[in-house]
N, C-alpha and C positions, 0 to 999 in steps of 0.2 A: 270081546272084539277079536276077530281073526287077524292073522298077520297081513292079509291083503288089505283089509279095512284100515288097519293101523298104518300101513305104508302109504295108502291113499291120503289118510288124514295128515300124516307127517309131510307129504309132498305138498298138499294144499297149504299147510301152515308155513312151509318154507317159501312157497310162491308169494304168499301174502306178506311175509317178512321182507322179501326182495322188493316187492312193489312199494311197500311203505318206505323203505330206505331210499329207493330211487325217487319217489315223489318228493321227499324232504330235500334230497340233494338237488334235484332239478329246480325246485323253488328257490333254494338258497344260492346256488352257483350257476344256474343256467344249464341247459342240456348239453351245450357244446363243451363245457368244462368237466362234464361228468363222464367217466369211462366205466365200463363194466367192472374193471379192476377196483375202481373207487367204491362202487356199490358193494362189491364183495367184501372189501375191507371194512365198510361201515357195519356189516352184520357179522364180521369175523368169520367169513368163509373164504375159500379159494375161488378164483375166477372160474375154473372148470365146473364148480358146483352151480354157478349162475347159468352157464351155458347148457346145462342139462335141462333147464326149464325154459330158457329163452334163447333163440338162435343168435340174436345180436341185439344191439341197443334199440334199433328200430322196432324189432319184434316186442321188446319190453315196453317201449313207449305205446305201441298199439294196444297191448294188453292193459296198460294203465289207463289209457283213454277209454277203452271198452268198459273197464270196471267202473270208473268214476262217472262218465257220462251215462252209463247204464243205471247207476244208483240215482242220479238226478232225475232221469226219465221215470224211474219207478216212483219217485216221490211225487212227481207231477201227475202221472197216470192214475194215482190213487184218488185224486180229486177231479179227474177229467170226466167223470160220469154225471156230474151235476147237470140236471136237465136244462135249466135256463142258461143260455150261452153267456149272457152278461155276467151273471153270478159265477159261472164257470171260469171266465177270464180272471175275475178277482181271486178266486180260490187258487188258480194256477200261479198267479203272481205271488201270493202269500206263501204257497208251498215252495216256490223257487227260493225266496228269501230265507225261509226257515231252513231249508236244506243247506244253503250257503253258510249260515252262521253256526249250524250244528256240525258242519264238516268243513271247517275253514281251510285245512290243508288240501283237501280234495279240490275245493273251489279255487284256491290260489293256483294250483297246478292247471286246472281246466281253463280259467279265464283271466288269470293275473300273471301268467308266465308265458313267454313266447315259445311256441312249439316249432320244432324243426320243419322247414318247408319241404325237405327231401324225403320225408317218411310217407310212403304211400298209405292212403286211408285203408282202414280195416274193411275187407269186403263184406263181412257180416254187418258191420255198422252202416255201411253205405246202402245195403239192401233194405234197411229199415228206416232210413232217414226221412222218408216221406210218408211213413205209416203212423197215423195218429194213435194207433193201438199199441205202438212200441216205442215211439220217439216223443220226448217231451215237447220239443219245439214244434213238431208237426201237430201235436195235440193243441197247443196254443193257437197255431194258425187256423186249425179247423174250428176252434171255438169262435174265433173272430169271423171266419167265413160263415159260420152258422148264424152269428148275430147279424151279419150283413144280409143273409138270405131271408131272415125273419123281419127285415126292415128296421132293425134297431139302430143301425149306423146312419149318421148324417149322409145325405145324398152325395156329397163330394168325396166321401171316403169309400172307394171301390177297390182299393188294393190291399188285400188281406196281408200280403207279405210285408208291405210297408208298415202297416199298423202293428203287426207282430214284432217287427224289428225295433220300432220306437218303444213299444211296451217292454220289450226285453232290455233295451238300453236303460230304461227307468229302473227296473227291478235290479239290474246289475249295479247301478249307482248306489241304491240303498244298501245292497248286500256288501259291496266292496268298501263303502264308507264304514259300515259297522265292523267289518273285519280289520280294516286298517286303523280306524280311529275311534272305535266304540268306547274305549276306556280313556279317551283324551279329556283331561280335566278342564281344558280351555273352553269346551263346549258343554252347555247345560243340556245334554241330550234328553229328548223325550223318549218314551219307551219305543222299542223297535216295533212292537205290534201296532202302535198308533201311527208311526211313520210309514210303515208298510201299507197299512189300510188307507191312510190319506193319499199316499202317492198312487196306489193302484186305482182308487176310486176317482181321483182327480184326472188322471190321464185318460181313463176310460170315459168318464162323463164328457170330456172334451171332444170326443169323436162320436158320441151318441147323437141321435136325432133329438130334437127338443122333446118330443113325446116320450121317447125311451128314457131320456135323462130324468124327466119329471116322474115317470113310473118308478125308476130306480130310487130316486130320493124318497118317494112315498113308501116304498118297500122298506127302506132303512128306518124311516120314522115308525112304521108299524112294528119293526123288530126291537126298537129301543124302548 
């Protein structure tokens, strides 16, 4: 490996180390209580070393959001090519929950930690927010729109954004409960896979047309 490649690798490794430390501190202490100096101390570097990679804390937060939300979108997009939109919605929900429990620190930072309101959105992320080929939430919304266009949704459900937000709230509840209380001995937890599957299917069947709901149940019986 040449010296240029080695320096690039070392730079990337240090950036990842900074982001990991910042994520942990933001989760534990909140973004307002965390300074760049505190992040530097956590990885035993000087503050100037942090500033060679990120202009300020806002720049660091944008980079952290870009990395973590990008990873979640990648996990969702891997299953968003399923042809049937009803089954695609189920797969997206299950992929979301799986990502959350496999990356609990990322998920806590993304959805269980208050983000600063004064940090401007990352322009690159804003550019892809409505692109179902690059954004996980847009992929979910498109799957729901596709199900509506195919006549699979009950007639009263015409707002894909509303259905997407309700479905998202449901999978967030499953994921956050597992992260916060999954090891709680007070609850005789059923398997996460069973909870995720039942939750996704129940919410979806609740908005399907009678014909589509029956077809979905029949397809499940054929698979079992």
